[in-house]
N, C-alpha and C positions, 0 to 999 in steps of 0.2 A: 646485459644486465648480468650483475655477477651473485652470488649468495650476500655478500657484503651489504649491494644495492639494495636486497632485500629487507635486509635486518634495521638499516639507515629510515628505512619508510617507502612504501608502495599504497596509492591509491589506486583502486581495481574499481572500474566501470564494469559492474556484474548487471546481465539481463537475467532476472529472475526466470526461471521455467514454472509454467503454470503447475501449482500442486505440488510446489515444494516448501516450505519454508525457509523462513529468513536465516534461522539456526542451520538447514541441513546444508544454506550454501554455505554457510561459514566454515561449517563443521569439515564439508568436503576438500575445500581450500585449506584450512590448517592441518588436516591430516596429510596433503599432499605435500606442503611444505616443512611438517614437523616429523613425519615418520617415513613419507618415501623418499623424501629430498635432505632428511637429517636434520634440519635446521630446528633444535629442538630448543621448547620454552619461548619459541616464537609467538606472538602475540597478533592474534587476528580478530577484528571484529567488526560489525555492522554500523553504519550510521541512518537510522531509522528504518522499523519493520515493514514488510509487505507481507501482506497475508496470504496465505495459502493460493488462493482463487485470482489472485492479482499476478500480472507478469509485470517485467519492465525493471527502471533502473533502481539499484539496491548498491549503494556507494559501502564496499568492504575495504578498512584499511588494515596494514598490513607492518610490521615492525613499531617503529619509534613513531609513525603515521597515525598510530591507536591514541595517541595523547591529542590528537585534534578531531576526535569526534563527535563531538559535542559543538563544534563548528560548523560541522555538515548539517547536523540534525537539525536546526536553528534555518537553514535557508529555506526561501519558498522552493513550493513542490508544484510542477504540473503534471494532469492525468490527463489521459480520456476514458469517460466512464460509460458504461453502457448500461441504460436503465429503462425496465421494463415495466409498463405502466398495465393496469389491470390486476393484479396479485400484490399480497403481501406475505412476508416469509417471517418467522421469528429473528432469524438471524439478521434479517433487512437484506442477504445474499442468496445464493445457490448453494449456499451448508447446509440449510435446512428447506423442508419442503412448503410449498407457498399451503398455508393456511386460510386465506379469505380472498375471493375477487369481488371485483369491483367493476362499474361499467367503465368506458372508456371511450364512448362516441362523441362526447363534447372536446376530449384533448386535440388542439390541434397547435402548431408551433405558435401561434398568438396568442393562444393562454398558455402557452410555458412562459413565454416571451415576457409575457405581463407578470408571472410572479417572482422571475430569476432576482429582481432587484429586492425581495425580501431576505435573499440568503446571500448577498453580496457585502463587504466590509465587516466591520467587527460584528457580532451576533453571538446567540446562546447555542447551543448546541447540547441534545441530548446523546452520547455515546451509546452503542447497542449494548446490547445485556450481553451479547457473544462478543465480549472485545477481553483484551489482556489486562485491564485494569484490577490492581488488586483492590483486594478489600481483607481487613484480618489475616494477609498473608497468603490469601488464596485468589488466582484469577477468577473474576466473577464469570468468566465462561465456563468454568469449570461446574461453578452453582446453577448456572442455567441449564446444561446441558443435563445435571443430576435432578432435573425439574425443580431445584430451590425455587424460591420467588427473589429476586433481584431489583434493586432499588437503585436508580442511577441519578445522580444531580447533572445539571446542566455544568458546560464548561465554555469559557468565551474563548472564542477561535475567531481568525480571519480569513475570511475568503474573498481574495481581491480580484477573480475573473471568472465570471462564468461565460460562456460562447458556445452557443448550439452548433454544432457539427453536420449533424441532419437529426431528421424524426421519420420514421417510416413503420406504417404495421406495428402502431404502438411501443417501437421502441426509440430509445432519445440516446443519439451519442453528443455527449456533453464533454466539452472543454473545460478544466476547472485546475485554476494557478489559487494556489492557499498557502497557510503558514502550517505551524506546526501545530499538533494535534487533532487534526480535522479529519473525522472521520466521513468518507466517502460515501459509506454505506447509509450513515444517517441521514446526509445529503437528499440520496435517493430515496429514501422512507420518508421525508418530510416533503420533499417536492410532492410526493406523490399524495399525501395529506391536502397540502395547498389547493391542488387541482381537485380537491373531491372525488378522489379515486385513491387507487393504493397502489405502491411503484415498489420495484426490489431492484438491486444491483446484481444485474447477469453479465458482468464482464466489465474488467479494470484492468490500466496500464500505466504506470508509472511513466511519462515520458524525460521530465528534468526533473533535475534536484538542482538548485540556483542557476550557475553555467556550465552544469552537467546533463549532458544530453543520453538518450539510452540508443541512438543509433549508433552503431559501431560497437557497442559494449559486447562484451564474450559473456558466454553462460558459464557457470561453473565448471563444467568439462573441460571446456577449450580452454580456459586459464589454467586449468592442471597440466594438460596437453603442452601450454605454451611456458609453462615454468619448466618441464620436463626436457624441452628442446631447448632451451635457451640456459640452462645448467648442466645440460650434457648428461643426465642421469639416466 
């Protein structure tokens, strides 16, 4: 690979580490290419945000491939979600503390299987108030963190497939195939309500986007080391 190859466009399969934002992953690669490797004004962007508490596949486009970002954002995505029953959090995940506890003795695999059809197909979903949706030019998670009242409207989404991987000690591992705009945190919260309990997302990994897979993807630092090696800087 040469500098001209990079400028012509590359699609990078990035395995985003836990607690990194998607912006940080892009910024790390952009800095390496623009500053350290002297590819000034090179465009770098990602095709679909992953929350800081999620890991897995993040597509980052470089050079002329940034023009194709929208085509990747619309592709089906696959996740493996860890959903813990028995407690809810305001953020629907581990960003905030458990605020209410619920009974779980009645929940088993059969009970979960029985409610999953309610969440497949074209459905309406309420996004979490701790999300990056903008209202009046301000992301609503900023208002939520400031203690302001936030009202969200339901959105039309598509969940193509839900499959139980395991359920043990009130923790469900669930494979999710879904379309653009789906909040897995909201799915976890809604599953808790459907089972007359409470639940929150305790772990999330994105495994696929379209035909691209997380297996074999490099983390941002590995990509930077790779570029330095192949470009011999």
